[in-house]
Residue frames relative to the residue before (quaternion, step in Angstrom):
aa qw qx qy qz dx dy dz
M 1.0000 0.0000 0.0000 0.0000 0.00 0.00 0.00
P 0.4108 -0.7198 0.4956 0.2597 3.64 -0.56 1.09
G 0.7805 0.3457 -0.2516 0.4560 3.55 -1.09 0.73
R 0.5561 0.5971 -0.4084 0.4091 3.59 1.23 0.12
G 0.3078 0.7858 -0.4930 0.2115 3.60 1.22 0.22
V 0.7475 -0.4486 0.2522 0.4201 3.56 -1.26 0.39
G 0.0804 0.8723 -0.4798 0.0497 3.60 0.83 -0.96
V 0.8540 0.0763 -0.0054 0.5146 3.54 -0.65 -1.22
T 0.6337 0.5575 -0.3401 0.4147 3.58 0.92 -0.87
A 0.6847 0.4644 -0.2843 0.4844 3.59 0.91 -0.90
S 0.6302 0.5371 -0.3384 0.4471 3.60 1.01 -0.73
L 0.6485 0.5089 -0.3181 0.4683 3.58 0.96 -0.82
E 0.6276 0.5390 -0.3389 0.4481 3.60 1.01 -0.76
R 0.6891 0.4670 -0.2777 0.4794 3.59 1.04 -0.75
L 0.7482 0.4602 -0.2299 0.4189 3.58 0.89 -0.94
L 0.7317 0.4445 -0.2458 0.4546 3.59 0.96 -0.80
S 0.4890 -0.6592 0.4902 0.2935 3.54 -1.09 0.76
P 0.6628 -0.5333 0.3426 0.3988 3.62 -1.14 0.50
W 0.6665 0.5128 -0.3333 0.4263 3.62 0.91 -0.78
V 0.6066 0.5365 -0.3564 0.4660 3.60 1.14 -0.59
R 0.6652 0.4919 -0.3020 0.4736 3.56 0.95 -0.85
E 0.6309 0.5192 -0.3342 0.4698 3.59 1.05 -0.67
L 0.6126 0.5413 -0.3407 0.4643 3.57 1.08 -0.73
F 0.6949 0.4579 -0.2776 0.4800 3.58 0.89 -0.88
A 0.5700 0.5656 -0.3848 0.4552 3.59 1.19 -0.41
L 0.6414 0.4779 -0.3145 0.5111 3.59 1.20 -0.49
L 0.6731 0.5121 -0.3004 0.4409 3.58 0.90 -0.92
T 0.6002 0.5844 -0.3640 0.4072 3.58 1.09 -0.61
Q 0.5402 0.6319 -0.3960 0.3899 3.60 1.24 -0.38
L 0.5434 0.6242 -0.3973 0.3965 3.61 1.21 -0.33
G 0.7364 0.3259 -0.2310 0.5460 3.58 1.27 -0.13
D 0.4499 0.6977 -0.4470 0.3331 3.58 1.29 0.18
A 0.6518 -0.5497 0.3501 0.3878 3.57 -1.17 0.60
W 0.6425 0.5289 -0.3465 0.4330 3.61 0.92 -0.82
F 0.6597 0.4970 -0.3106 0.4705 3.59 1.04 -0.76
L 0.6195 0.5500 -0.3469 0.4397 3.60 1.00 -0.79
F 0.6989 0.4618 -0.2757 0.4714 3.57 0.87 -0.95
S 0.6233 0.5336 -0.3442 0.4564 3.59 1.03 -0.72
A 0.6638 0.5145 -0.3059 0.4483 3.57 0.94 -0.89
V 0.6972 0.4503 -0.2953 0.4733 3.60 0.83 -0.90
A 0.5799 0.5624 -0.3773 0.4528 3.60 1.13 -0.55
L 0.6765 0.4842 -0.2973 0.4685 3.59 0.88 -0.89
V 0.6209 0.5243 -0.3444 0.4701 3.60 1.02 -0.72
Y 0.6803 0.4840 -0.2870 0.4696 3.59 0.94 -0.87
W 0.7078 0.4794 -0.2707 0.4426 3.58 0.90 -0.89
F 0.8043 0.2966 -0.1326 0.4975 3.59 0.97 -0.84
G 0.7431 0.3870 -0.2199 0.4997 3.59 1.21 -0.25
N 0.7829 -0.2643 0.2450 0.5072 3.52 -1.19 -0.66
R 0.4780 -0.7099 0.4366 0.2773 3.59 -0.69 1.12
R 0.6837 0.4824 -0.3043 0.4552 3.61 0.83 -0.91
R 0.6592 0.4872 -0.3218 0.4738 3.59 0.91 -0.78
G 0.6454 0.5196 -0.3238 0.4567 3.58 1.03 -0.75
A 0.6557 0.4922 -0.3062 0.4838 3.58 0.99 -0.84
F 0.6262 0.5214 -0.3405 0.4692 3.57 1.05 -0.71
A 0.6292 0.5286 -0.3334 0.4622 3.58 1.00 -0.81
L 0.6288 0.5254 -0.3327 0.4668 3.59 1.03 -0.75
S 0.6602 0.4925 -0.3117 0.4737 3.59 0.92 -0.86
A 0.6476 0.5269 -0.3210 0.4471 3.59 1.00 -0.79
V 0.6648 0.4918 -0.3030 0.4736 3.58 0.96 -0.84
L 0.6332 0.5111 -0.3338 0.4758 3.59 0.97 -0.79
G 0.6586 0.5064 -0.3052 0.4655 3.57 0.97 -0.82
A 0.6404 0.5258 -0.3245 0.4562 3.58 1.01 -0.79
L 0.6560 0.4989 -0.3086 0.4748 3.59 0.99 -0.83
A 0.6547 0.5015 -0.3107 0.4725 3.58 1.00 -0.81
L 0.6351 0.5241 -0.3245 0.4655 3.58 0.99 -0.80
T 0.6299 0.5335 -0.3249 0.4616 3.57 0.98 -0.85
L 0.6804 0.4890 -0.2899 0.4625 3.56 0.84 -0.99
A 0.6450 0.5235 -0.3246 0.4523 3.59 0.96 -0.83
L 0.6891 0.4734 -0.2855 0.4685 3.60 0.90 -0.88
K 0.6300 0.5245 -0.3421 0.4594 3.59 0.97 -0.76
G 0.6766 0.4818 -0.2950 0.4722 3.57 0.94 -0.85
L 0.6344 0.5441 -0.3254 0.4423 3.58 1.07 -0.71
F 0.7726 0.3545 -0.1903 0.4911 3.59 0.80 -0.99
A 0.1181 -0.8514 0.5033 0.0888 3.60 1.18 -0.63
L 0.3358 0.7457 -0.5025 0.2804 3.58 0.89 0.95
P 0.4732 -0.7201 0.4335 0.2638 3.60 -0.86 0.95
R 0.5272 -0.5841 0.5121 0.3445 3.51 -1.39 0.23
P 0.6687 -0.4372 0.3786 0.4672 3.59 -1.28 -0.04
P 0.6782 -0.4762 0.3455 0.4403 3.61 -1.22 0.24
T 0.5768 -0.6410 0.3889 0.3243 3.58 -0.97 0.86
E 0.5890 0.5887 -0.3867 0.3962 3.61 1.09 -0.47
L 0.6266 0.5273 -0.3400 0.4624 3.61 1.25 -0.21
Y 0.5312 0.6809 -0.3950 0.3133 3.59 1.21 -0.40
A 0.0547 -0.7464 0.6606 0.0583 3.52 -1.22 0.73
G 0.7432 0.2471 -0.1831 0.5942 3.55 1.23 0.52
H 0.6163 -0.5666 0.4020 0.3709 3.55 -1.30 0.25
A 0.1802 0.7527 -0.6228 0.1147 3.55 -1.08 0.81
S 0.0114 0.7891 -0.6138 0.0212 3.54 -1.11 0.70
G 0.7093 0.4479 -0.3248 0.4369 3.55 -1.25 0.27
Y 0.7343 -0.4110 0.3094 0.4429 3.53 -1.32 -0.20
G 0.4738 -0.7359 0.4333 0.2147 3.54 -1.22 0.56
F 0.7676 0.3520 -0.1822 0.5038 3.60 1.12 -0.54
P 0.5724 -0.3369 -0.7414 0.0958 1.52 -1.48 2.07
S 0.6601 -0.5017 0.3707 0.4186 3.57 -1.28 0.09
G 0.3679 -0.7415 0.5220 0.2057 3.56 -0.66 1.11
H 0.6184 0.5390 -0.3491 0.4530 3.58 1.07 -0.67
A 0.6469 0.5093 -0.3227 0.4669 3.59 1.01 -0.77
I 0.6511 0.4994 -0.3154 0.4767 3.60 0.96 -0.82
G 0.6992 0.4883 -0.2801 0.4408 3.57 0.76 -1.05
A 0.6651 0.4980 -0.3082 0.4634 3.59 0.91 -0.88
T 0.6391 0.5291 -0.3298 0.4505 3.59 0.97 -0.82
V 0.6819 0.4800 -0.2885 0.4705 3.57 0.91 -0.92
L 0.6919 0.4835 -0.2982 0.4456 3.59 0.77 -0.99
W 0.7466 0.4152 -0.2467 0.4576 3.58 0.64 -1.08
G 0.5803 0.5467 -0.3745 0.4734 3.57 1.18 -0.44
L 0.6550 0.4982 -0.3057 0.4789 3.58 1.00 -0.82
L 0.6461 0.5216 -0.3291 0.4497 3.58 0.93 -0.85
A 0.6310 0.5284 -0.3337 0.4597 3.58 1.03 -0.74
L 0.6935 0.4728 -0.2732 0.4700 3.58 1.13 -0.61
V 0.7691 0.4011 -0.2097 0.4512 3.60 0.90 -0.89
L 0.6357 0.5183 -0.3522 0.4509 3.61 1.07 -0.55
E 0.3217 -0.7835 0.5128 0.1401 3.54 -1.09 0.73
R 0.4908 0.6464 -0.4449 0.3786 3.59 1.21 0.26
G 0.8278 0.1705 -0.1364 0.5168 3.56 -0.90 0.90
S 0.6344 -0.5279 0.4025 0.3960 3.55 -1.33 -0.02
H 0.6594 -0.4883 0.3866 0.4211 3.56 -1.29 0.31
R 0.6383 0.5534 -0.3312 0.4202 3.55 0.96 -0.86
W 0.7199 0.4406 -0.2619 0.4681 3.57 0.80 -0.99
R 0.6015 0.5297 -0.3645 0.4741 3.59 1.11 -0.54
A 0.6503 0.5069 -0.3167 0.4689 3.58 1.00 -0.81
I 0.6381 0.5156 -0.3259 0.4699 3.59 1.01 -0.80
G 0.6538 0.5157 -0.3110 0.4581 3.58 0.95 -0.87
A 0.6628 0.5008 -0.3049 0.4657 3.57 0.93 -0.93
G 0.6614 0.5117 -0.3085 0.4534 3.58 0.93 -0.87
T 0.6331 0.5334 -0.3287 0.4545 3.56 1.06 -0.76
V 0.6669 0.4916 -0.3095 0.4667 3.59 0.90 -0.89
V 0.6399 0.5208 -0.3295 0.4591 3.59 0.95 -0.83
A 0.6487 0.5132 -0.3166 0.4644 3.59 0.98 -0.84
V 0.6419 0.5198 -0.3224 0.4624 3.59 1.01 -0.80
V 0.6638 0.4953 -0.3090 0.4674 3.58 0.92 -0.90
A 0.6593 0.5050 -0.3155 0.4591 3.58 0.89 -0.89
T 0.6585 0.4994 -0.3063 0.4724 3.59 0.95 -0.86
S 0.6286 0.5619 -0.3384 0.4179 3.57 0.98 -0.81
R 0.6301 0.5434 -0.3439 0.4352 3.59 1.05 -0.69
L 0.6494 0.4816 -0.3086 0.5011 3.57 1.18 -0.55
V 0.6579 0.5304 -0.3144 0.4325 3.56 0.93 -0.92
I 0.7420 0.3814 -0.2418 0.4955 3.61 0.91 -0.79
G 0.5583 -0.7095 0.3283 0.2776 3.55 1.29 0.37
V 0.5590 0.6449 -0.3829 0.3535 3.62 1.17 0.30
H 0.7669 0.2316 -0.1652 0.5752 3.60 1.29 0.02
Y 0.4170 -0.6366 0.5805 0.2895 3.49 -1.40 0.28
V 0.6919 -0.4816 0.3300 0.4248 3.58 -1.26 0.34
V 0.6637 0.5177 -0.3202 0.4347 3.58 0.86 -0.92
D 0.5946 0.5829 -0.3655 0.4160 3.60 1.09 -0.64
V 0.7386 0.4128 -0.2402 0.4758 3.57 0.82 -0.97
V 0.6137 0.5379 -0.3582 0.4536 3.61 1.03 -0.66
V 0.6751 0.4624 -0.2882 0.4973 3.57 0.90 -0.91
G 0.6099 0.5674 -0.3473 0.4307 3.59 1.04 -0.74
V 0.6657 0.4808 -0.3007 0.4850 3.59 0.89 -0.88
A 0.6533 0.5141 -0.3148 0.4581 3.59 0.95 -0.88
V 0.6513 0.5021 -0.3124 0.4756 3.59 0.96 -0.84
G 0.6439 0.5325 -0.3212 0.4457 3.58 0.96 -0.85
L 0.6699 0.4904 -0.2976 0.4714 3.58 0.93 -0.87
A 0.6682 0.4957 -0.3057 0.4630 3.58 0.92 -0.91
Y 0.6499 0.5191 -0.3137 0.4580 3.57 0.97 -0.86
L 0.6775 0.4926 -0.3033 0.4542 3.59 0.85 -0.94
A 0.6530 0.5069 -0.3196 0.4632 3.59 0.93 -0.85
A 0.6732 0.4875 -0.2983 0.4691 3.60 0.91 -0.90
L 0.6433 0.5333 -0.3235 0.4439 3.57 0.99 -0.83
L 0.6659 0.4937 -0.3042 0.4694 3.59 0.89 -0.88
Y 0.6511 0.5160 -0.3145 0.4592 3.59 1.01 -0.79
V 0.7161 0.4623 -0.2572 0.4553 3.59 0.86 -0.98
T 0.7823 0.3824 -0.1817 0.4569 3.58 0.86 -0.97
E 0.1980 -0.7945 0.5397 0.1955 3.59 1.12 -0.60
W 0.6822 -0.5218 0.2538 0.4448 3.55 0.99 0.99
S 0.4282 0.6862 -0.4830 0.3355 3.62 1.13 0.44
P 0.4037 -0.7216 0.4993 0.2588 3.64 -0.62 1.03
T 0.6258 0.5487 -0.3449 0.4339 3.58 0.98 -0.80
R 0.6725 0.4663 -0.2964 0.4923 3.58 0.90 -0.87
G 0.6178 0.5542 -0.3424 0.4405 3.56 1.06 -0.71
F 0.6660 0.4855 -0.2996 0.4807 3.57 0.99 -0.82
V 0.6072 0.5361 -0.3565 0.4656 3.61 1.09 -0.61
V 0.6435 0.5077 -0.3172 0.4770 3.60 0.96 -0.84
A 0.6570 0.5097 -0.3077 0.4624 3.56 0.93 -0.91
A 0.6279 0.5307 -0.3345 0.4606 3.60 1.05 -0.74
G 0.6454 0.5153 -0.3191 0.4649 3.58 0.98 -0.78
L 0.6676 0.4849 -0.2947 0.4820 3.58 0.98 -0.83
T 0.6135 0.5373 -0.3444 0.4651 3.58 1.10 -0.64
L 0.6199 0.5246 -0.3348 0.4779 3.57 1.03 -0.75
A 0.6417 0.5119 -0.3228 0.4711 3.59 0.99 -0.79
A 0.6345 0.5301 -0.3281 0.4569 3.59 1.04 -0.76
V 0.6369 0.5107 -0.3246 0.4777 3.59 1.04 -0.77
V 0.6386 0.5334 -0.3252 0.4493 3.59 1.00 -0.82
T 0.7557 0.4016 -0.2256 0.4656 3.61 0.83 -0.93
N 0.7657 0.3586 -0.1910 0.4987 3.59 1.17 -0.45
G 0.3930 -0.6763 0.5186 0.3453 3.58 1.09 -0.61
L 0.6472 -0.4929 0.3908 0.4307 3.56 -1.29 -0.23
T 0.1210 0.7837 -0.5888 0.1566 3.52 -0.03 1.37
H 0.7251 -0.3864 0.3255 0.4680 3.56 -1.32 0.02
D 0.7146 0.4637 -0.2669 0.4506 3.58 0.78 -1.02
S 0.6860 0.4787 -0.3068 0.4541 3.60 0.87 -0.85
V 0.6293 0.5116 -0.3372 0.4780 3.60 1.05 -0.68
A 0.6197 0.5329 -0.3383 0.4665 3.60 1.04 -0.74
M 0.6544 0.5024 -0.3154 0.4689 3.59 1.00 -0.78
V 0.6302 0.5237 -0.3342 0.4658 3.60 0.97 -0.82
A 0.6578 0.5103 -0.3048 0.4626 3.57 0.95 -0.87
G 0.6708 0.5221 -0.3059 0.4288 3.56 0.86 -0.94
I 0.7183 0.4265 -0.2693 0.4792 3.59 0.79 -0.94
T 0.6028 0.5455 -0.3634 0.4549 3.61 1.09 -0.59
G 0.6923 0.4798 -0.2788 0.4613 3.57 0.84 -0.95
A 0.6898 0.4812 -0.2899 0.4567 3.57 0.86 -0.94
G 0.6928 0.4889 -0.2923 0.4422 3.58 0.80 -0.98
A 0.6779 0.4872 -0.2966 0.4638 3.57 0.89 -0.92
T 0.6625 0.5097 -0.3138 0.4504 3.59 0.93 -0.85
W 0.6655 0.5010 -0.3157 0.4544 3.58 0.87 -0.89
S 0.6814 0.4804 -0.3006 0.4632 3.60 0.91 -0.83
A 0.6849 0.4885 -0.2836 0.4603 3.60 1.15 -0.56
L 0.5628 0.5986 -0.3955 0.4106 3.60 1.22 -0.26
D 0.2496 -0.7957 0.5371 0.1264 3.56 -0.22 1.27
A 0.7873 0.1492 -0.0606 0.5952 3.57 0.91 -0.96
R 0.3461 -0.7379 0.5400 0.2101 3.55 -0.70 1.05
P 0.4540 -0.6764 0.4950 0.3022 3.62 -0.78 0.92
G 0.3307 -0.8048 0.4714 0.1440 3.54 -0.83 1.03
E 0.6973 0.4870 -0.2883 0.4398 3.57 0.99 -0.76
S 0.5143 -0.6149 0.4972 0.3320 3.54 -1.22 0.55
V 0.4872 -0.6291 0.5177 0.3146 3.54 -1.22 0.52
H 0.4287 -0.6942 0.5061 0.2798 3.60 -0.85 0.89
L 0.6817 -0.5353 0.3220 0.3808 3.56 -1.17 0.64
P 0.6566 0.5002 -0.3515 0.4417 3.67 0.80 -0.77
A 0.6621 0.4916 -0.3093 0.4736 3.60 0.96 -0.84
A 0.6381 0.5205 -0.3275 0.4633 3.58 1.02 -0.76
A 0.6502 0.5141 -0.3206 0.4584 3.59 0.96 -0.84
V 0.6568 0.4910 -0.3068 0.4832 3.57 0.96 -0.86
G 0.6516 0.5287 -0.3129 0.4449 3.57 0.96 -0.86
L 0.6639 0.4965 -0.3036 0.4696 3.58 0.92 -0.90
A 0.6579 0.5124 -0.3152 0.4530 3.57 0.95 -0.85
A 0.6851 0.4866 -0.2882 0.4591 3.57 0.89 -0.96
L 0.6988 0.4537 -0.2791 0.4775 3.58 0.84 -0.93
G 0.6026 0.5508 -0.3540 0.4562 3.58 1.14 -0.60
A 0.6474 0.5120 -0.3136 0.4696 3.56 1.00 -0.82
V 0.6497 0.5047 -0.3141 0.4738 3.58 0.99 -0.84
G 0.6670 0.5067 -0.2993 0.4570 3.56 0.94 -0.89
Y 0.6277 0.5280 -0.3332 0.4649 3.57 1.02 -0.79
A 0.6689 0.4948 -0.3050 0.4633 3.58 0.89 -0.92
G 0.6982 0.4979 -0.2780 0.4328 3.57 0.95 -0.84
N 0.7818 0.3339 -0.1672 0.4993 3.58 1.16 -0.50
R 0.7379 0.4051 -0.2360 0.4855 3.60 1.17 -0.36
L 0.6793 0.4784 -0.2937 0.4728 3.57 1.10 -0.61
T 0.4778 -0.6391 0.5164 0.3108 3.54 -1.20 0.52
L 0.1144 0.8061 -0.5588 0.1581 3.55 -0.28 1.32
P 0.5488 -0.5493 0.4844 0.4029 3.58 -1.22 0.30
L 0.6611 -0.5410 0.3397 0.3936 3.57 -1.16 0.55
A 0.5950 0.5591 -0.3711 0.4424 3.60 1.10 -0.58
G 0.6596 0.4969 -0.3036 0.4753 3.58 0.99 -0.81
V 0.6123 0.5391 -0.3374 0.4697 3.58 1.05 -0.78
F 0.6536 0.5220 -0.3139 0.4492 3.58 0.94 -0.91
V 0.6882 0.4992 -0.2955 0.4357 3.57 0.77 -1.02
L 0.7062 0.4691 -0.2818 0.4493 3.59 0.78 -0.98
N 0.6941 0.4527 -0.2859 0.4812 3.60 0.99 -0.74
L 0.5524 0.5691 -0.3906 0.4673 3.57 1.28 -0.20
V 0.6504 0.5683 -0.3101 0.3972 3.56 1.01 -0.89
V 0.6445 0.5798 -0.3459 0.3589 3.60 0.88 -0.90
P 0.7347 0.3821 -0.2797 0.4857 3.69 0.59 -0.92
V 0.5916 0.5545 -0.3697 0.4537 3.59 1.11 -0.62
G 0.6627 0.5104 -0.2992 0.4591 3.56 0.96 -0.87
I 0.6167 0.5431 -0.3438 0.4544 3.57 1.02 -0.76
L 0.7309 0.4468 -0.2444 0.4543 3.58 0.83 -0.98
L 0.7412 0.4348 -0.2335 0.4550 3.58 1.05 -0.71
L 0.5002 0.6829 -0.4350 0.3069 3.62 1.11 -0.39
P 0.6639 0.4837 -0.3467 0.4528 3.68 0.78 -0.76
L 0.6441 0.5137 -0.3250 0.4644 3.58 1.01 -0.75
A 0.6404 0.5157 -0.3250 0.4672 3.58 1.01 -0.79
V 0.6397 0.5167 -0.3258 0.4665 3.59 1.00 -0.77
E 0.6585 0.5038 -0.3156 0.4614 3.60 0.93 -0.85
R 0.6472 0.5120 -0.3228 0.4636 3.58 0.97 -0.83
A 0.6424 0.5217 -0.3245 0.4581 3.58 0.99 -0.82
K 0.6411 0.5126 -0.3242 0.4703 3.60 1.01 -0.78
S 0.6474 0.5254 -0.3209 0.4494 3.57 0.98 -0.82
V 0.6488 0.5193 -0.3117 0.4606 3.56 1.00 -0.84
R 0.6666 0.4999 -0.3032 0.4624 3.58 0.97 -0.88
S 0.6801 0.4896 -0.2999 0.4559 3.58 0.95 -0.86
A 0.6828 0.4795 -0.2884 0.4699 3.59 1.14 -0.60
S 0.5714 0.6043 -0.3856 0.3994 3.58 1.21 -0.35
P 0.4951 -0.6540 0.4698 0.3263 3.63 -0.99 0.72
T 0.3014 -0.7584 0.5524 0.1697 3.55 -1.05 0.73
């Protein structure tokens, strides 16, 4: 793609001090996959179940869309000597920009603190920080993040219009985008992880006859995040056969959806036990 040359990315590497780049390497985590899943897990565990499940479907769809587009365009990242953080795979469009736009846009819509205006301003600020961070740490060009934000906004608007906040429809859309990712990438680590994630989430949500009503207490949420984080890390960072990648990435969304039910069942068992 003409015009994707180093430009701004190389200038930032020369002008900014190392500690500034290290700071942005931390801030970029606000658009990382682990953060996206943690955020939607908390929304599902502590908020409205349907909105939380819809947020999960939206994030899965955003990740699948990113993978499909990266495989379609197959455009490289900037030279590795500019990096101040970890990055791999193709560079266009920025997955962090897409994911952050979708997640923080959803949070601005589903959270009830403050006014709509201030939630939108907050979400826009975080998205801008994440997009800027990808340039500061040298892993994307300007066009990558600009297109990433635009794709994220278009995807979120289309998803809300098509699904009307239905988690089931959201998972169907995510499944279609996952199929597109497999077509453009083949059976790779990332595409198999996406197939596992949408399979586990969609099947679990459709199988939940009764939606758990109570919020998850903080200790259970902390344990759940730690356990699912460890599983997710193993499924995406370790060198595993594709079968292992599938199994571990299946567990994460299933665990998110089933944890409230497991907590309710545990409470029922304790209350029924003789004292």
